[in-house]
N, C-alpha and C positions, 0 to 999 in steps of 0.2 A: 590575501589568499583568495584565489578564484574558486568557482564552484567545483571544478575537477579536483583541485587539491583538497577541498573540504570533504568531498565524497571519499577520497582516498583515506583521509584521516579518520572518517567515520568507520570505514570498512576495517581499518587497522584496529580501531578500538573494539569493534564487534568480534574480531578474531582473537585479540589478546585478552580482553577483559571478560568477554561473554562466551568464548570458546565456540563461536558460530562455525558451523560446518561449511565446507567449501561450496556445496550447492547453494546454501543460504546466502553466502557472500556473493556468489555469481548472480543469483536472482536479485539481490539488493542492488548490485552494481548495474545490472541491466535496467532495472526499474528506475533508478535514480538518474542514470545517464539519459534514458529516454525522456524523462520529465525535464531534465536540465536542457536538453536540446530543443524541446518544444516551447520552453518559456524564454521570452526575450530577456537577455541579461543573465540567464542561468538560474538554476534552482536556488542557490544559496541566498540570493537577494530577492526572492519572490515574495509577493504579498498574497494574502488569502484569495483575492480575486484571480490572481494568476494561476494558482493551484486549482481553484474551482473551474476556471476555463479549460485547463488541461484535462481535468477529470470529465468535464462535459464533452470534450473532443474525443477522448478515448471511448466514451459511452456511445457517441454518435458513429464512431468507426466500428461498432459492433462488439467491443470487448465485453465478455461476460461479467456479471456483477461480482463474481468471485475474483476475477482478475483485477477489476477496478479496486476492490477492497484490499487486495494484496499490494497493489501499487501505492495506495493511500497509506497503508500500514508502514511501508518502507519510507515514505516521505515523512510520516509522523515521527518515526524513530530518528530519522536524520535531523529533523528540526529540534527534537528533544536533546540530541547530542550537541547541536550548535548552541542552544540556549544554556545547557549545563556547562559547556566549555567557555562561555562568555563570548562566543563568536557572533552571537545575535542577542539583541535585547528583548526579543519577543518570539512567540511561536505562532506563526500564521495558520497552523493546522488546527488550533484549538477550537475554532468555530465551525469547522467543516464536519458535515454529517457523512457517515459511511454509506456507501451504496446499499440499497435494500436488496438482500439476497432472497430469491424466491424459495419458498419452502416446498418440498416435494409433497405430493398428495399422499395421504395414508394408503397403505396397502389394504385391499379388501379381501375377504375370504370368498372362496368359490362357493357355489350353491351346495356342492357335495360336502365341503368342509363344514359349512354351516349345519347341514343335516346331521353329520356325524357328531357335532358338538351338542346338538339338541337331544339326540338319541342317547 
């Protein structure tokens, strides 16, 4: 079974067993097919180093940390499925760290609001 067939099997499971919404399935398909196309030999046979190189590449192309994290989440779910179904003997995503998401700065009160609070 090649990567495309395994991605299809994963998406079918997400739909049937987890009731994933159509938008979720479309996002997973897009993310997994993008990763599979970027990794020599496809995603299903990828090693941790291949996935790390893919994540480094999308970071270098300017993808936001949230987009990188979403793509990694889809890849992690895919490999958990492959492992659970006995289609792979390992999960190469287990050692990968999620991209660091920047935290927004706290909102500050205006001088007028601060004055009203004190009064």
